[in-house]
N, C-alpha and C positions, 0 to 999 in steps of 0.2 A: 099649732105647734111651732115653736121657735126653730130657727135654722139649725141651731145646735141640736135640738131634740130630733129633728128630721134626719140629720146625719147619723146620730147615734142609733136610731131605729133601723135605718137602712143597713148600717154596719152590723148590728146585732142579728139581723135577719139572715145575713149571708156569711159572716166571718165566724169561724169556730171560736167558741168561748174558752180559749186556753189561757187567757189573761184576766185578772181582776182589774177592770179599768175604772178610772174616775169619770164622772159624767161631764166631760169637757171635750169638745171636738175642736182641735187646733186647726186654724185656717192658714196662718202665715206667721213669719217671725223675722225680726231684724235686730241684729246686735244681741243683746241679752234679754230681750223681751219678745213675747209672742202674743197673738191675738186669737180668740176663739171665733166660732161662727156667728156669735151674737155681737161681736165687736168689743168684748171685754179684754183688757190687757193684763198680762201677767209678767212678773219678774221671774226668770227661770234659775232656780238653784239646783236643778237636776241635770241639765244639758243632755237630755235624752239618755239618762243613766251614764253620764260621763262621755258621751259620744260626740256631741257638738262642741268640740274643744275650743273652737274659735267663735262660738255663739252661732246665731242664725244668719245664714246668707252673707257671711263676711265678704266684702266687696272684692278683694284680691283673690280669695278662694273661689268665689263664684265666677269671676272672670276666667280663671285658669280652667275650671271645670267646663264652662260653656265653650271655651276655645277648643278643648279636647273633644267635646261632643260633636263639634262641627268638623273635626279632623279625622278621627277614627274612634268609634265607640266601643269596638270589641275586635279581637282577633284570636285565632286559635293559638294555644301555647306550642304548636308545632313551629311557630315563627317568632321572630324577635320584634320588639318595639323599642324605640329610643326612650319613650317616657317611662317604661318599666325599668329599663337599664339605668336611667338617671336616678329614679327613685330608689332602686336597690343600692346604688353606689352611695347616695347621700344618707340613706337609712343606716347602712352598715358603718359608714364613717362616723355618724352621730352617735350610734349605740356602741360602737367598738366591737363589731363582729365580722366574721369572714364571709358568711353566706346567709341567704334568706330564702325561705319558701313562702310564696304568697297564696293565701286562701281568701275566704270571704267573711270570716267571723272568728270570735275567740275560741269557740268550741273546735272549729276546724284547725286553728293554730295549735291547740292543745293535743288534738288527735295526731297531728304531724309530729309534735314533740314526743309523744308516747311511742310512735313508730320509729323515730330516729333513735331513741334511747334503747329500744329493744333490738333494733338491727345492729347498732354499734356493738352491743354486748354479744349478740349472736355471731357477728363477723369475727370478733376477737377471741371469744371464749366458748362459743358453741351453745347448745341448748341448756336449759335449766337455770339460766341467770336472767330471768325476765320480770321479776317482781319490781313494782314501783311503790315506794313509800310516799304517801300523801298525809296531810295533817287532818286531825279531827277538826271539824267546823269549817273545812275548806269548801270552795265551790269552783268547779272547773268546766262546767258546761252541761248541756242537756241531751247530748247524744248518748248512746248506751255506754260507750267507753268512758266518756268524760263524767257521766253520772256515776259510773262505777268508781272512778277516781275521786269523786266528791266525798269528803269525809263527814257526811251528815245523814243519819238514819232516815230522816224525813223524806229524802229523795230516793231511798232504796225501797221502792214500793211499786206495785202494778206491773212493772216491765220485766218480770223475771223470765229467764235467768240473766243475772247481771254478769259482766265480764270478769273473769278471774284474774288474779295477778296484781291486786292492789292491797297494800298493808297500811293500816292507819295508825299514826303516832300522835300522841297528845302534844299540841303546840306548846313549845317552851319547856318540854320535859326531856332533858338531855339523856337521862337514864333510860327512858322508854325508847328513845332513838337508838341508843347503843344496843339495847336488847334485841331490837328488830332489824338492825342493819347487818344482816348475815350475807352469806355467799350466794344467796338466791336473788339478791337485789341488784338491779342495773341502774336505778336512778332514784333520787329523792326530788319530789315536786312540791314547791312551796309558793305561797303568796306572801310577800313581805308584809302586806296589810291585808287581812282577810276581810274582803268587802261585804259580800252577801252574808258572811258569818258574823257580822256585827262591827265592822270597821275597827278591827283589833290588830295592832302592829306586833310583829314578832319581837322578841327580846334579842339584843345584840349577842349575848353569850350563846344563845341557842342557834342563831344564824352562823356564828363562828364555828360551833360544834359540827353543824351540818357540813360545811365546806371542808373543814379539816378532816373529819372522818371519811368523807367521800373521796377526798384526794388520796388518802392512804390506800383505799380499796379500788381505785379507778372506777368509782361509781359516779355517774353524771349527776349534776345538779340542774334541775329545770326550774326556772323562775316563771311562774304564771303572772305576767304583768299586764294582763288584759285590761284591768281597771286602774292599776297603779302607774302604768307606763305613760310615755308621751307627755311628760311634764306635770302630771297630776300631783306629784308629791314635792314639786319644786326642783326636782332633778329630772333629766330626761328619763332615766330609769330609777325606780325606787331603790334598787340594789345599791346605787351610789350613796344613798344615805347610810348604808351599812358597811360601805367600803368593800363590797363583794360583787363579783361578776359571775353569773351562772354560765355553765357550758351551753345551755339552751335557754333562750328567753322568748316568750310568746307575747305578742301585742295584738290589740284590736281596738275596739271602742273609738277613742279619739284620734286614731292614727291617720284617718283620711277625712276628718272634719265632719263626719255624718254620712259618709258613703260606706257601703259594705267592703270591709277590708280586714284581713287577718294576716299576721306575719309570724313566722317561726324563724328566729335568728339563731345561728349556730356558730360556735367558735371553730378554730382551724381543725381540731381533731374530729369534729362532727360534720363539718360542711361537705365532706365527700361521701357520707354514708348513703344518702338517697341516690340511686342510680335510675336510669330510664326504666319506667314501668313499675317502680316500687311505690310511687305516690303521684298524685295529680289533682287538678282542680280545673274544671271547665272555665270558670269565671275568675280564677285566681290571677291577680296581677292585671286585672281589667284596666285598660288605659285611662278611663275616666276616673276611676278610684285612685290610680297612681298620680294623676294630675292633682287631685284633691290632697293626696298625701304630701306631694312636693310643696304645696302651698302651706300646709301645716308645718312642715320641717323648716321652711324659710322663716316663718314667724317665730317658732320656738328657738331657732338659732340666732335670732336677733339679740344683740348685746343687752343684757339686763332683763330679758323677758322672764327667765326662770326665777331670778332673784325677786322679781315683782310678784310672782306666784306665792313665794314664801312670805313676802311682806303682807299680802292680802290674807293669807292664812292666819297670820298673827292678829290681824284685825278681828277676824271671826272668833278666834279663841278668846281674845280679851273681852269682847262684847258678851259672849255667851257665858263666860265665867262670872259675870256680874249678875246674871239672872238667878233668882231665888229658886226656880223650878229645876235648874240644871244640876244634875248630880255629878256629871263629869263630861269631859270632851276627849274623844279618842281620834286616832288617825294621824296622817302626816300630810302637810300641805293643804291643797283644796280637796281633800278627801276626809270628810269630817263626820264623826259619829257623836250623837248627843244623847247621853243617858239622862232619863227623867226621874224625878222623885215620886210623883203621884199620878201624872197623866200618861195616857197611852199614845205611842207614836202614831198609830193609824188615825186617831182622832185629831191629832195636831196637823197631819198632812191634809186631811179633809177640810179643816177650818182654814188652813193656809190657802188652799185652792179657792175657797169662797172669798178670800180677801185679796186675791190677785198675786199669790206667791206659790210657785211650784217647788215642793220638797219631796224627798224620798224617805223610805224607811229601810232598816236592816235589822231583822229580828225585833228586839224591843226598843231600838234606838231610832231617832230621827237622823236621816242621812243627808248630807249636803255634798253635791258635786257640781258647783257652779262652773260656768265656762271659764277657761283660763284667762280670758280677755276681759272679764267683768271689771267695770270701773268702780272706783271707791264709792261714788255717790249711790250707784245701784246696789252695791254690796251693803251699805249702811241702811238704805231704804228697805231692802229685803229683811235685814236683821231686825230692824225696828218692828216690822210686821210680825216676825216670828217671836220676838221677845214679848210683845204685847199679848200674843196668844198664850204663850207659856205662863205668863204671870197672872192671867185672869182667874 
């Protein structure tokens, strides 16, 4: 057996089969390329599902993380740390929020947002105003609460009973929104680009309607920017592309460059809602993860960095639209969905793996989430492989 096969067998013998995995055992990575156990190299257009925002083992990021590991790897949230304080200060300043709660994942960040919205409403209006509107085709996580919030029937199975208090509105349907935004609703929760739902961006008029209607009723807007945030769309927050800022924004994935981190950002009227004992996380704000997050923020705040993300997104769109098999390209920035005319996205992903390119899928589309730092030559090399597969 090859080294790759040995690792896969050992893995499958002991790790629960809750993921459909491709037959590749990753050994190491550097920059935008990784290597499997057999020594085969791959260009990565998935970045750990948008998590390795600076690619693999970025030198400055790795130095910051290693220095923190040798200083303080963890402490209880009964105490303070400078690295969490500095990260919170820079993150709030960059995103334009008053306060932040740190967790370990996107689902945790969304759980926090749900609790903040319900407590805000309870504190101000009392019981009975607890419903949260989410969108059909949304995805908000795999905990019971965030699965309940997810507007896809395929996820509402096995784990009954699901949590009550979620109402689903058809994306971009303003009349459906108006009909369901009644006095029982405390928040509307959206993804500006529905990632797992097929990399579909919301329409500007629908986003405007959400914010305007919610402002009239003192209903909070929650932006799930787990996948769209931290520079993925060419802005630090995807909401900037729509000229709107939610009361609560959740981040994860690329926020710490590959380390477990989730953040729930709150504006001034929400930042005092959580009080001691109302929420918590043992590992939330871990010093090592915060050190990684600071390195990511430093890079993203470099002059011209986010403009370069948008420029590289234009390269992808231009090249793909030349391909005869491509029916359309969706998404914003380096969050790309590719609709196909005749081929299946899953088959494309498998063949790309065989040829040394890692891509993702989202429903019937091929999905690309390359590292924000990907170089032009790597981008064009990967696109060449992908287009060749599509046109065969």
